[in-house]
N, CA, C and O of each residue as an XYZ file, in Angstrom:
904
protein
N      18.155     11.575      7.502
C      16.696     12.477      7.374
C      15.480     12.138      8.824
O      14.390     11.580      8.952
N      15.907     12.450      9.208
C      14.465     12.574     10.420
C      13.134     12.407      9.950
O      12.640     13.367      9.358
N      12.297     11.127     10.133
C      10.954     11.063     10.164
C      10.000     12.445     10.430
O       9.967     13.011     11.523
N       9.319     12.834      9.380
C       8.085     14.075      9.911
C       6.961     13.081     10.888
O       7.154     11.905     11.197
N       5.798     13.902     11.244
C       4.819     13.417     11.847
C       3.724     14.241     10.929
O       2.565     13.869     11.110
N       3.904     15.266     10.004
C       2.908     16.318      9.501
C       2.281     15.323      8.679
O       2.759     14.300      8.189
N       0.885     15.908      8.603
C      -0.243     15.299      8.375
C      -0.401     15.138      6.892
O       0.056     16.080      6.245
N      -0.847     14.336      6.327
C      -1.161     14.499      4.718
C      -2.898     14.720      4.358
O      -3.831     14.114      4.884
N      -2.970     15.894      3.187
C      -4.268     16.303      3.183
C      -4.902     15.180      2.846
O      -6.037     15.186      3.323
N      -4.598     13.953      2.060
C      -5.725     12.419      1.773
C      -6.212     12.087      2.881
O      -7.376     11.691      2.842
N      -5.388     12.136      4.479
C      -5.809     11.240      5.404
C      -6.977     12.553      6.217
O      -7.375     12.281      7.350
N      -7.269     13.395      5.810
C      -8.046     14.327      6.552
C      -9.565     14.274      5.737
O      -9.800     14.955      4.739
N     -10.312     13.549      6.221
C     -11.776     13.404      5.263
C     -12.112     14.314      4.974
O     -12.752     14.325      3.923
N     -11.878     15.816      5.796
C     -12.757     17.172      5.442
C     -11.915     18.074      4.633
O     -12.215     19.228      4.325
N     -10.969     17.522      4.356
C      -9.947     18.249      3.266
C     -10.040     18.211      1.881
O      -9.846     17.146      1.295
N     -10.313     19.236      1.275
C     -11.141     19.302     -0.579
C     -11.888     18.491     -0.747
O     -12.470     17.824      0.109
N     -11.978     18.434     -1.919
C     -13.055     17.872     -2.792
C     -12.979     16.596     -3.480
O     -11.970     16.090     -3.971
N     -14.279     16.085     -3.458
C     -14.451     14.665     -4.344
C     -13.356     14.764     -5.329
O     -12.525     13.870     -5.491
N     -13.377     15.799     -5.938
C     -12.296     15.489     -7.617
C     -11.003     15.697     -6.831
O     -10.138     14.855     -7.074
N     -10.718     16.554     -6.021
C      -9.488     16.940     -5.507
C      -8.976     15.614     -5.098
O      -7.936     15.221     -5.626
N      -9.558     14.896     -4.250
C      -9.128     13.299     -3.716
C      -8.868     12.237     -5.195
O      -7.758     11.858     -5.569
N     -10.134     11.917     -5.843
C     -10.149     11.686     -6.914
C      -9.077     11.366     -7.879
O      -8.721     10.309     -8.399
N      -8.508     13.054     -8.003
C      -7.546     13.029     -8.765
C      -6.397     12.835     -8.668
O      -5.616     12.725     -9.613
N      -6.069     12.749     -7.228
C      -4.934     12.044     -6.301
C      -4.927     10.842     -6.274
O      -3.844     10.258     -6.247
N      -5.796     10.330     -6.276
C      -5.911      8.882     -6.567
C      -5.210      8.268     -7.888
O      -4.254      7.511     -8.057
N      -6.051      8.888     -8.690
C      -5.650      8.750    -10.015
C      -4.204      8.987    -10.143
O      -3.708      8.179    -10.929
N      -3.365      9.806     -9.650
C      -2.039     10.369     -9.745
C      -1.090      8.837     -8.926
O      -0.031      8.325     -9.287
N      -1.804      8.549     -8.007
C      -0.973      7.577     -7.283
C      -0.819      6.470     -8.242
O       0.287      6.091     -8.628
N      -1.878      5.979     -8.603
C      -1.813      4.986     -9.464
C      -0.844      5.145    -10.972
O      -0.321      4.195    -11.555
N      -0.800      6.097    -11.252
C       0.094      6.174    -12.517
C       1.781      6.323    -11.645
O       2.774      5.727    -12.061
N       1.786      6.974    -10.758
C       3.323      7.219     -9.481
C       3.806      5.320     -9.558
O       4.857      4.788     -9.913
N       2.302      4.643     -8.978
C       2.511      3.232     -8.842
C       2.911      2.276    -10.115
O       3.608      1.269     -9.994
N       2.455      2.668    -11.143
C       2.598      2.141    -12.431
C       4.112      2.400    -13.047
O       4.948      1.527    -13.276
N       4.241      3.729    -13.243
C       5.642      4.551    -13.535
C       6.715      3.718    -12.892
O       7.371      2.727    -13.214
N       6.618      4.648    -11.686
C       8.202      4.389    -10.990
C       8.015      2.611    -10.058
O       8.652      2.536     -9.008
N       7.238      1.414    -10.452
C       7.692      0.399    -10.470
C       6.976     -0.224     -9.219
O       6.926     -1.451     -9.125
N       6.384      0.633     -8.193
C       5.475     -0.231     -7.268
C       4.887     -1.318     -7.215
O       5.126     -2.377     -6.634
N       3.706     -0.795     -8.193
C       2.943     -2.047     -8.811
C       3.835     -3.592     -9.118
O       3.705     -4.731     -8.669
N       4.650     -3.043     -9.982
C       5.812     -4.382    -10.814
C       6.326     -5.359     -9.408
O       6.250     -6.581     -9.277
N       6.921     -4.214     -8.339
C       7.411     -4.500     -7.469
C       6.772     -5.921     -6.606
O       7.387     -6.904     -6.190
N       5.549     -5.645     -6.544
C       4.719     -6.341     -6.078
C       4.486     -7.781     -6.654
O       4.591     -8.835     -6.026
N       4.151     -7.621     -7.961
C       3.745     -8.602     -8.683
C       4.983     -9.828     -8.927
O       4.868    -11.004     -9.270
N       6.006     -9.130     -8.644
C       7.423    -10.017     -8.787
C       7.503    -10.609     -7.951
O       7.930    -11.760     -8.044
N       7.128    -10.075     -6.791
C       6.867    -10.317     -5.180
C       6.186    -11.853     -5.126
O       6.794    -12.860     -4.764
N       4.855    -11.806     -5.547
C       3.765    -12.551     -5.924
C       4.255    -13.986     -6.667
O       4.207    -15.104     -6.155
N       4.705    -13.670     -7.915
C       5.730    -14.402     -8.508
C       6.545    -15.648     -7.905
O       6.479    -16.814     -8.295
N       7.465    -15.040     -6.680
C       8.530    -15.423     -6.003
C       7.749    -16.481     -4.858
O       8.412    -17.297     -4.217
N       6.103    -16.332     -4.684
C       5.844    -17.129     -3.819
C       6.127    -18.499     -4.199
O       6.210    -18.622     -5.421
N       6.339    -19.791     -3.402
C       6.012    -21.165     -3.565
C       4.642    -21.578     -3.914
O       4.385    -22.716     -4.306
N       3.824    -20.710     -3.779
C       2.522    -21.192     -3.748
C       1.829    -19.857     -4.392
O       1.949    -18.750     -3.867
N       1.126    -20.083     -5.536
C       0.553    -18.722     -5.893
C      -0.725    -18.551     -4.947
O      -1.075    -19.528     -4.285
N      -1.453    -17.324     -4.852
C      -2.288    -17.235     -3.735
C      -3.844    -16.880     -4.368
O      -4.055    -16.141     -5.330
N      -4.693    -17.485     -3.700
C      -6.009    -17.499     -4.145
C      -6.530    -16.383     -3.837
O      -6.601    -15.555     -4.744
N      -6.984    -16.060     -2.655
C      -7.462    -15.500     -1.661
C      -6.297    -14.412     -1.198
O      -5.169    -14.708     -0.805
N      -6.774    -13.263     -1.322
C      -5.954    -11.765     -1.192
C      -6.704    -10.673     -0.696
O      -7.711    -10.143     -1.165
N      -5.835    -10.334      0.676
C      -6.475     -8.802      0.908
C      -5.564     -7.848      0.776
O      -4.381     -8.184      0.713
N      -5.886     -6.639      0.716
C      -5.322     -5.443      0.147
C      -5.457     -4.674      0.886
O      -6.538     -4.105      0.734
N      -4.490     -4.059      2.246
C      -4.555     -3.561      3.003
C      -4.296     -1.716      2.897
O      -3.158     -1.269      2.755
N      -5.193     -1.047      2.965
C      -5.286      0.658      2.639
C      -5.203      0.639      1.307
O      -4.188      1.199      0.894
N      -5.966      0.156      0.412
C      -6.214      0.076     -1.249
C      -6.576      1.053     -1.477
O      -7.173      0.845     -2.534
N      -6.746      2.750     -1.124
C      -6.324      3.792     -1.858
C      -7.335      3.639     -2.989
O      -8.531      3.491     -2.740
N      -6.862      3.673     -4.219
C      -7.567      3.903     -5.283
C      -7.763      2.728     -6.178
O      -8.098      2.879     -7.353
N      -7.536      1.425     -5.578
C      -7.688     -0.132     -5.672
C      -6.730     -0.543     -7.290
O      -7.019     -1.437     -8.084
N      -5.638      0.384     -7.378
C      -5.017     -0.194     -8.718
C      -4.333     -1.106     -8.379
O      -4.063     -1.970     -9.214
N      -3.787     -1.211     -6.913
C      -2.968     -2.710     -7.128
C      -3.884     -4.022     -6.952
O      -3.563     -5.113     -7.423
N      -4.868     -3.828     -6.340
C      -5.707     -5.120     -6.253
C      -6.434     -5.559     -7.612
O      -6.754     -6.717     -7.879
N      -6.669     -4.286     -8.536
C      -7.094     -4.598    -10.009
C      -5.705     -5.087    -10.496
O      -6.018     -6.069    -11.170
N      -4.199     -4.969    -10.560
C      -3.426     -5.167    -11.311
C      -2.702     -6.913    -10.680
O      -1.924     -7.728    -11.176
N      -3.175     -6.867     -9.880
C      -2.848     -8.241     -8.717
C      -3.581     -9.382     -9.770
O      -3.019    -10.122    -10.578
N      -5.039     -9.251     -9.462
C      -6.190     -9.961     -9.877
C      -5.792    -10.297    -11.918
O      -5.735    -11.391    -12.479
N      -5.613     -9.032    -12.474
C      -5.369     -8.954    -13.660
C      -4.146    -10.090    -13.965
O      -4.295    -11.054    -14.716
N      -2.846     -9.753    -13.188
C      -1.636    -10.534    -13.299
C      -1.964    -12.212    -12.999
O      -1.427    -13.106    -13.653
N      -2.751    -12.408    -12.108
C      -2.935    -14.104    -11.873
C      -3.918    -14.466    -12.866
O      -3.825    -15.570    -13.402
N      -4.799    -13.716    -13.162
C      -5.717    -14.088    -14.095
C      -5.006    -14.642    -15.539
O      -5.197    -15.709    -16.123
N      -4.114    -13.507    -15.887
C      -3.296    -13.772    -17.106
C      -2.285    -14.831    -17.482
O      -1.797    -15.100    -18.579
N      -2.045    -15.513    -15.950
C      -1.316    -16.826    -15.590
C      -2.232    -18.111    -15.443
O      -1.715    -19.146    -15.023
N      -3.613    -18.078    -15.784
C      -4.708    -19.120    -15.547
C      -4.822    -19.396    -14.093
O      -5.078    -20.488    -13.587
N      -4.638    -18.464    -13.586
C      -4.792    -18.277    -11.942
C      -5.998    -17.429    -11.103
O      -5.785    -16.495    -10.330
N      -7.437    -18.047    -11.487
C      -8.336    -17.328    -10.957
C      -8.102    -16.968     -9.211
O      -7.783    -17.864     -8.428
N      -8.310    -15.576     -8.784
C      -8.301    -15.372     -7.306
C      -9.422    -14.413     -6.589
O     -10.274    -14.221     -7.457
N      -9.631    -14.032     -5.923
C     -10.387    -12.748     -5.119
C      -9.420    -12.179     -4.331
O      -8.359    -12.580     -3.852
N      -9.999    -11.211     -4.309
C      -9.318     -9.455     -3.806
C     -10.307     -9.025     -2.704
O     -11.364     -8.664     -3.223
N     -10.321     -8.951     -1.520
C     -10.977     -8.014     -0.688
C      -9.822     -6.556     -0.542
O      -8.736     -6.633      0.033
N     -10.197     -5.683     -0.997
C      -9.426     -4.384     -1.115
C     -10.239     -3.442      0.157
O     -11.443     -3.196      0.093
N      -9.383     -2.995      1.258
C      -9.710     -2.857      2.934
C      -8.914     -1.526      2.642
O      -7.748     -1.470      2.252
N      -9.955     -0.212      2.965
C      -9.404      1.162      3.431
C     -10.349      1.669      4.542
O     -11.567      1.493      4.552
N      -9.516      2.422      5.617
C     -10.647      3.165      6.556
C     -10.815      4.024      6.248
O     -11.131      4.553      7.313
N     -10.898      4.898      5.409
C     -11.376      6.127      4.547
C     -12.993      5.647      3.832
O     -12.929      4.832      2.912
N     -13.966      5.993      4.125
C     -15.071      5.978      3.726
C     -15.161      6.811      2.204
O     -16.029      6.373      1.449
N     -14.547      7.676      1.826
C     -14.624      8.562      0.650
C     -13.455      8.029     -0.025
O     -13.827      7.860     -1.186
N     -12.308      7.693      0.071
C     -11.838      6.866     -0.419
C     -12.073      5.371     -0.914
O     -11.521      4.898     -1.907
N     -13.097      4.590      0.030
C     -13.354      3.484     -0.391
C     -14.427      3.790     -1.432
O     -14.439      3.027     -2.398
N     -15.360      4.803     -1.408
C     -16.562      4.762     -2.498
C     -15.802      5.240     -3.934
O     -16.422      5.125     -4.991
N     -14.844      5.617     -3.920
C     -13.656      5.923     -5.052
C     -13.196      4.570     -5.660
O     -13.445      4.334     -6.842
N     -12.618      3.792     -4.986
C     -12.330      2.546     -5.150
C     -13.300      1.422     -5.462
O     -13.093      0.404     -6.121
N     -14.358      1.810     -4.871
C     -15.690      0.899     -5.232
C     -16.149      0.992     -6.742
O     -16.729      0.125     -7.396
N     -15.848      1.943     -7.038
C     -16.198      2.742     -8.487
C     -15.495      1.934     -9.248
O     -16.096      1.188    -10.021
N     -13.959      1.921     -9.174
C     -13.147      1.119     -9.929
C     -13.174      0.128    -10.132
O     -12.665     -0.373    -11.135
N     -13.855     -0.568     -9.134
C     -13.817     -2.150     -9.043
C     -15.182     -2.530     -9.280
O     -15.534     -3.699     -9.118
N     -15.865     -1.759     -9.599
C     -17.293     -2.432     -9.793
C     -17.725     -3.307    -10.895
O     -18.878     -3.736    -10.920
N     -17.017     -3.545    -11.648
C     -16.959     -4.313    -13.073
C     -15.885     -5.720    -13.130
O     -15.559     -6.533    -13.995
N     -15.570     -5.487    -11.724
C     -14.585     -6.904    -11.591
C     -15.203     -7.343    -10.423
O     -15.206     -6.823     -9.307
N     -15.895     -8.695    -10.953
C     -16.368     -9.525     -9.610
C     -15.567    -10.191     -8.591
O     -16.034    -10.415     -7.475
N     -14.683    -10.435     -8.840
C     -13.266    -11.077     -8.324
C     -12.941    -10.078     -7.183
O     -12.393    -10.587     -6.205
N     -13.202     -8.637     -7.133
C     -12.575     -7.653     -5.963
C     -13.936     -7.131     -5.160
O     -14.849     -6.677     -5.849
N     -14.043     -7.170     -4.138
C     -14.971     -6.587     -3.068
C     -14.156     -5.435     -2.286
O     -12.926     -5.390     -2.262
N     -14.950     -4.573     -1.693
C     -14.223     -3.774     -1.441
C     -15.137     -3.823      0.393
O     -16.264     -4.301      0.527
N     -14.154     -3.105      1.809
C     -14.418     -3.324      2.978
C     -13.893     -2.187      3.775
O     -12.689     -1.934      3.741
N     -14.728     -1.476      4.500
C     -14.224     -0.458      5.353
C     -13.635     -1.091      6.692
O     -14.318     -1.844      7.385
N     -12.319     -0.739      7.017
C     -11.803     -1.360      8.312
C     -10.507     -0.611      8.416
O     -10.050      0.184      7.595
N      -9.935     -1.033      9.675
C      -8.823     -0.170     10.142
C      -7.549     -1.485      9.958
O      -7.786     -2.668     10.201
N      -6.197     -0.952      9.483
C      -5.208     -2.321      9.537
C      -4.823     -2.563     10.853
O      -4.132     -3.577     10.953
N      -5.065     -1.896     12.031
C      -4.564     -2.504     13.074
C      -5.646     -3.257     13.697
O      -5.306     -4.042     14.582
N      -6.853     -3.173     13.414
C      -7.817     -4.196     13.688
C      -8.684     -5.067     12.598
O      -9.905     -5.220     12.553
N      -7.910     -5.462     11.942
C      -8.159     -5.948     10.459
C      -9.637     -6.561     11.133
O      -9.573     -6.926     12.306
N     -11.276     -6.710     10.245
C     -12.374     -7.291     10.517
C     -12.237     -9.059     10.084
O     -13.257     -9.584      9.639
N     -10.915     -9.952     10.237
C     -11.382    -11.345      9.666
C     -10.922    -12.203     10.633
O     -10.610    -11.700     11.712
N     -10.804    -13.486     10.470
C     -10.352    -14.251     11.553
C      -8.883    -14.544     10.777
O      -8.541    -14.251      9.632
N      -8.063    -15.320     11.976
C      -7.009    -15.527     11.316
C      -6.993    -16.744     10.184
O      -7.755    -17.694     10.007
N      -5.648    -16.249      9.413
C      -5.455    -17.555      8.191
C      -6.534    -17.268      7.063
O      -6.619    -18.034      6.103
N      -7.393    -16.110      7.191
C      -8.144    -16.032      6.399
C      -7.883    -16.098      4.766
O      -8.646    -16.485      3.881
N      -6.668    -15.633      4.691
C      -6.210    -15.084      3.189
C      -4.571    -15.818      2.933
O      -3.669    -15.895      3.767
N      -4.564    -16.258      1.636
C      -3.600    -16.862      1.283
C      -2.499    -15.653      1.522
O      -1.518    -15.826      2.245
N      -2.761    -14.438      0.853
C      -1.865    -12.861      0.650
C      -2.729    -11.823      1.203
O      -3.921    -11.538      1.085
N      -1.520    -11.250      1.985
C      -1.896     -9.803      2.557
C      -1.209     -9.302      1.149
O      -0.389     -9.970      0.518
N      -1.777     -7.785      0.714
C      -0.866     -7.066      0.135
C      -0.815     -5.111      1.138
O      -1.707     -4.682      1.870
N      -0.004     -4.664      0.915
C       0.024     -3.349      1.445
C       0.826     -2.667      0.854
O       2.033     -2.904      0.795
N      -0.201     -0.999     -0.060
C       0.838     -0.197     -0.654
C       0.804      0.983     -0.391
O      -0.274      1.570     -0.296
N       1.962      1.586     -0.219
C       1.804      3.147      0.279
C       0.781      3.251      1.517
O      -0.032      4.161      1.677
N       0.944      2.343      2.208
C       0.239      2.794      3.465
C       0.801      2.442      4.650
O       0.015      2.722      5.555
N       1.750      1.981      5.034
C       2.384      1.658      5.938
C       2.812      3.575      6.611
O       2.277      4.118      7.578
N       3.698      4.066      5.864
C       4.225      5.455      6.464
C       2.715      6.209      6.663
O       2.862      7.165      7.424
N       1.407      6.080      6.241
C       0.894      6.762      7.056
C       0.431      6.496      8.418
O      -0.559      7.118      8.803
N       1.185      5.395      9.457
C       0.852      4.896     10.607
C       1.946      5.640     11.508
O       2.910      6.223     11.012
N       1.732      5.571     12.702
C       2.916      6.032     13.775
C       3.289      4.595     13.496
O       2.648      3.678     12.982
N       5.045      4.698     14.201
C       5.450      3.535     14.429
C       4.907      2.229     15.163
O       4.870      1.089     14.699
N       4.453      2.712     16.549
C       3.178      1.936     17.150
C       2.077      1.130     16.343
O       1.757     -0.022     16.637
N       1.601      1.763     15.428
C       0.153      1.672     14.554
C       0.986      0.449     13.306
O       0.581     -0.652     12.933
N       1.802      0.941     13.058
C       2.651      0.197     11.946
C       3.099     -1.342     12.557
O       3.113     -2.427     11.977
N       3.468     -0.980     13.999
C       3.701     -2.683     14.101
C       2.263     -3.682     14.554
O       2.159     -4.890     14.769
N       1.302     -2.603     14.574
C       0.307     -3.351     15.240
C      -0.252     -3.917     13.793
O      -0.620     -5.054     13.499
N      -0.186     -2.755     13.021
C      -0.753     -3.279     11.493
C      -0.023     -4.476     11.029
O      -0.671     -5.513     11.170
N       0.994     -4.595     10.583
C       1.915     -5.833     10.127
C       1.515     -6.749     11.551
O       1.220     -7.834     11.051
N       1.390     -6.859     12.653
C       1.247     -8.133     13.300
C      -0.144     -8.675     12.850
O      -0.231     -9.902     12.859
N      -1.256     -7.972     12.455
C      -2.647     -8.035     12.258
C      -2.376     -8.712     10.870
O      -3.160     -9.614     10.574
N      -1.385     -8.413      9.978
C      -1.328     -8.645      8.141
C      -1.570    -10.226      8.051
O      -2.317    -11.044      7.515
N       0.085    -10.100      9.348
C       0.785    -11.469      9.254
C      -0.360    -12.888      9.988
O      -0.341    -14.089      9.722
N      -1.297    -12.079     10.997
C      -2.469    -12.716     11.657
C      -3.570    -13.322     10.746
O      -4.149    -14.316     11.184
N      -3.920    -12.848      9.556
C      -4.615    -13.143      8.725
C      -4.820    -13.774      7.608
O      -5.785    -14.315      7.068
N      -3.112    -13.499      7.232
C      -2.768    -14.077      5.887
C      -1.288    -14.902      5.929
O      -0.450    -14.375      6.662
N      -0.907    -16.036      5.283
C       0.112    -16.828      4.703
C       1.026    -15.947      4.643
O       1.832    -15.800      5.563
N       1.037    -15.353      3.739
C       2.180    -14.439      3.414
C       1.679    -13.122      3.654
O       0.482    -13.022      3.925
N       2.417    -12.055      3.598
C       2.573    -10.660      3.310
C       3.774     -9.807      2.445
O       5.000     -9.705      2.392
N       2.796     -9.380      1.939
C       3.636     -8.206      0.615
C       3.603     -6.921      1.197
O       2.392     -6.713      1.271
N       4.333     -5.655      1.784
C       4.332     -4.436      1.821
C       5.450     -3.856      0.888
O       6.610     -4.257      0.789
N       4.884     -2.894      0.271
C       5.160     -1.742     -0.678
C       5.169     -0.421     -0.391
O       4.193      0.329     -0.374
N       6.481     -0.112     -0.128
C       6.063      1.758      0.477
C       7.669      2.518      0.434
O       8.820      2.091      0.346
N       7.239      3.431      0.512
C       8.300      4.701      0.072
C       9.596      4.562      0.841
O       9.517      3.567      1.562
N      10.577      5.084      0.942
C      11.991      4.598      1.478
C      12.642      5.969      2.007
O      13.293      6.622      1.192
N      12.504      6.460      3.367
C      13.040      7.770      3.212
C      14.211      7.980      3.193
O      14.951      7.509      4.057
N      14.714      8.855      2.047
C      16.112      9.749      2.212
C      15.469     11.101      1.726
O      14.332     11.462      1.422
N      17.116     11.871      1.813
C      16.717     13.252      1.474
C      16.777     13.420     -0.049
O      16.274     14.328     -0.711
N      17.653     12.127     -0.575
C      17.361     12.421     -2.432
C      15.536     11.792     -2.350
O      14.799     12.630     -1.830
N      15.130     11.051     -2.599
C      14.390     10.930     -2.763
C      12.844     12.163     -2.425
O      11.738     12.302     -2.948
N      13.565     12.818     -1.314
C      12.425     13.910     -0.807
C      12.589     15.207     -2.091
O      11.601     15.734     -2.603
N      14.053     15.570     -2.462
C      14.312     16.145     -3.460
C      13.637     15.898     -4.647
O      13.151     16.821     -5.302
N      13.534     14.248     -5.124
C      13.164     13.909     -6.419
C      11.756     13.998     -6.172
O      11.023     13.941     -7.160
N      11.197     14.138     -4.942
C       9.548     14.271     -5.630
C       9.379     16.278     -5.553
O       8.661     16.895     -6.340
N       9.976     16.759     -4.759
C       9.798     18.035     -4.980
C      10.086     18.579     -6.696
O       9.467     19.469     -7.278
N      11.167     17.769     -7.220
C      11.563     18.106     -8.621
C      10.595     17.643     -9.412
O      10.258     18.516    -10.212
N       9.844     16.383     -9.569
C       9.376     15.649    -10.354
C       7.523     15.710    -10.498
O       6.732     15.638    -11.438
N       7.423     15.864     -9.151
C       5.645     15.849     -9.293
C       5.374     17.245    -10.136
O       4.606     17.089    -11.086
N       5.770     18.291     -9.986
C       5.014     19.346    -10.357
C       5.030     18.941    -12.355
O       4.356     19.493    -13.225
N       5.682     18.225    -12.455
C       6.204     17.775    -13.913
C       5.083     16.497    -14.361
O       5.016     16.142    -15.538
N       4.193     15.840    -13.251
C       3.334     15.055    -13.680
C       2.151     15.562    -13.431
O       1.165     15.077    -13.985
N       2.021     16.763    -12.441
C       0.636     16.964    -11.911
C       0.243     18.324    -11.541
O       1.133     19.100    -11.195
N      -1.079     18.748    -11.571
C      -1.018     19.854    -10.917
C      -2.420     19.879     -9.357
O      -3.047     20.828     -8.885
N      -2.420     18.526     -9.028
C      -3.625     18.177     -8.321
C      -2.989     18.563     -6.584
O      -2.145     17.819     -6.084
N      -3.382     19.461     -6.026
C      -2.847     20.151     -4.747
C      -2.388     18.879     -4.003
O      -1.226     18.647     -3.669
N      -3.272     18.225     -3.825
C      -3.199     16.846     -2.439
C      -1.832     16.049     -3.144
O      -0.882     15.641     -2.476
N      -1.929     15.947     -4.349
C      -0.710     15.155     -4.969
C       0.640     15.868     -4.392
O       1.480     15.366     -3.646
N       0.610     17.144     -4.932
C       1.932     18.191     -4.668
C       2.226     18.513     -3.425
O       3.401     18.785     -3.178
N       1.186     18.558     -2.309
C       1.182     18.921     -1.038
C       1.954     17.195     -0.246
O       3.136     17.094      0.082
N       0.989     16.151     -0.123
C       1.449     15.112      0.360
C       3.115     14.632     -0.072
O       4.032     14.440      0.728
N       3.164     14.529     -1.360
C       4.158     13.828     -2.119
C       5.757     13.826     -1.230
O       6.330     12.814     -0.825
N       6.097     14.840     -1.126
C       6.957     14.927     -0.632
C       7.204     14.884      1.081
O       8.290     14.753      1.647
N       5.731     15.048      1.773
C       5.471     14.801      3.262
C       5.710     12.801      3.009
O       6.634     12.222      3.581
N       5.130     12.363      2.477
C       4.809     10.798      2.195
C       6.144     10.159      2.617
O       6.404      9.373      3.528
N       7.266     11.011      1.236
C       8.961     10.777      1.791
C       9.535     11.038      3.237
O      10.385     10.316      3.758
N       9.022     12.057      3.775
C       9.786     12.292      5.329
C       8.846     11.637      6.541
O       9.108     11.757      7.738
N       7.597     10.858      5.949
C       6.810     10.075      6.800
C       7.178      8.847      6.645
O       6.792      8.100      7.544
N       7.758      8.397      5.860
C       8.340      6.830      5.281
C       9.516      6.372      6.478
O      10.106      6.998      7.358
N       9.518      5.235      6.111
C      10.648      4.280      6.838
C      11.754      3.655      6.454
O      11.773      2.917      5.469
N      12.505      3.828      6.997
C      14.019      3.148      6.312
C      13.711      1.659      6.344
O      12.833      1.165      7.051
N      14.556      0.944      5.470
C      14.727     -0.720      5.738
C      14.797     -0.909      6.954
O      13.844     -1.568      7.371
N      15.711     -0.536      7.907
C      16.172     -0.943      9.023
C      14.865     -0.901      9.760
O      14.256     -1.952      9.960
N      14.465      0.086     10.117
C      13.179      0.565     10.729
C      12.003     -0.665     10.465
O      11.598     -1.259     11.464
N      11.636     -0.920      9.558
C      11.183     -1.408      8.765
C      11.498     -3.039      9.091
O      10.579     -3.815      9.352
N      12.762     -3.413      9.048
C      12.961     -4.753      9.879
C      12.360     -4.654     11.319
O      11.413     -5.384     11.614
N      12.749     -3.997     11.993
C      12.837     -3.464     13.550
C      11.138     -3.872     13.816
O      10.764     -4.687     14.659
N      10.247     -3.112     12.904
C       8.978     -3.102     13.227
C       8.368     -4.608     12.956
O       7.407     -4.942     13.649
N       8.811     -5.403     12.115
C       8.275     -6.491     11.706
C       8.833     -7.389     12.573
O       7.968     -8.190     12.929
N      10.354     -7.704     13.281
C      10.368     -8.125     14.479
C       9.500     -7.947     15.415
O       9.035     -8.959     15.938
N       9.035     -6.571     15.892
C       8.454     -6.352     16.951
C       6.914     -7.262     16.620
O       6.471     -8.014     17.488
N       6.350     -7.122     15.565
C       5.221     -7.578     15.219
C       5.284     -9.231     15.289
O       4.340     -9.757     14.700
N       5.998     -9.926     15.753
C       6.460    -11.333     15.469
C       6.325    -12.217     14.509
O       5.895    -13.364     14.630
N       6.883    -11.417     13.050
C       7.362    -12.114     12.190
C       8.259    -13.075     12.228
O       9.171    -12.704     12.966
N       8.423    -13.940     11.878
C       9.698    -15.328     11.933
C      10.485    -15.127     10.425
O      11.687    -15.222     10.175
N       9.513    -14.862      9.659
C      10.040    -14.855      8.169
C      10.127    -13.176      7.490
O       9.132    -12.616      7.028
N      11.349    -12.613      7.537
C      11.260    -11.211      7.255
C      12.671    -11.105      6.515
O      13.815    -11.308      6.923
N      12.095    -10.658      5.106
C      13.182    -10.098      4.286
C      12.828     -8.586      3.533
O      11.775     -8.256      2.987
N      13.665     -8.059      3.647
C      13.282     -6.315      3.252
C      14.722     -6.243      2.103
O      15.856     -6.720      2.061
N      13.865     -5.348      1.269
C      15.062     -5.206      0.099
C      14.261     -3.348     -0.347
O      13.150     -2.830     -0.229
N      15.596     -2.929     -0.861
C      15.348     -1.574     -1.801
C      14.944     -2.171     -3.093
O      15.301     -3.205     -3.657
N      14.047     -1.181     -3.429
C      13.382     -1.244     -4.815
C      13.491     -0.254     -5.536
O      13.743      0.749     -4.869
N      13.386     -0.004     -7.019
C      13.349      0.754     -7.639
C      12.191      1.968     -7.388
O      11.027      1.631     -7.171
N      12.617      3.554     -7.436
C      11.984      4.364     -7.308
C      11.939      4.889     -6.056
O      11.018      5.676     -5.837
N      12.987      4.561     -4.856
C      12.568      5.053     -3.860
C      11.961      3.944     -2.574
O      12.151      3.871     -1.360
N      11.385      3.391     -3.281
C      10.708      1.986     -2.517
C      11.241      1.373     -1.701
O      12.461      1.519     -1.629
N      10.630      0.517     -0.832
C      10.865     -0.684     -0.214
C      10.293     -1.655     -0.021
O       9.114     -1.361      0.176
N      10.497     -3.000      0.057
C       9.861     -4.092     -0.326
C       9.996     -4.837      1.091
O      11.116     -5.101      1.529
N       8.600     -5.235      1.935
C       8.685     -6.150      3.236
C       7.747     -7.409      2.428
O       6.653     -7.492      1.871
N       8.815     -8.234      2.720
C       8.187     -9.646      2.676
C       8.158    -10.981      3.636
O       9.227    -11.428      4.053
N       6.976    -11.573      3.956
C       7.248    -12.756      4.971
C       6.152    -12.948      5.923
O       5.015    -13.001      5.454
N       6.311    -13.056      7.135
C       4.958    -13.024      7.874
C       5.610    -14.100      9.018
O       6.742    -14.103      9.501
N       4.528    -14.959      9.250
C       4.774    -15.818     11.019
C       5.322    -17.079     10.699
O       5.599    -17.877     11.594
């Protein structure tokens, strides 16, 4: 299946209403939880040789992953802080409201291809369901930036395949009636990268530690860094 460049509604700041976007972000949080995306990130964190205390989440969306990571580490007696970054002002507004009761999580507006942090600022950088929103060139630059600011990087995203595309068409109408989710879900699969493509992009970004593996729920997991 060839990769498409068709746009998603959530990427257009003028598309839909705040209610449309909010419901879409809640859908994505449920999908992350139900189909293993969040769990895969937490398992990858547990596999690190040193548990992170400072975390950056790139393309935070509704901030479900930052909340899960902080709660996961806290449950193991490991206090940590997380900066949740997104380039979209209206998505970040939603995320800020979601985490306002958690002092360990702060929000920052910024671009994945030019992260506003000094080199080595974080123990860990996470990125969930955001890489496929980028062109191949921008994805390489984003991976370069993540490895620049973080000692370790964990990227979780969709894995492009016809089977996953058909599953999105079949399952999403059973989960939601949100027009953003129903429109963007199958397109997200078509925009996603294959494991080989992700490995190649990490190599181009200068990563020297690269592990790419398939994960449950038509996901792939990229871990490593420089």
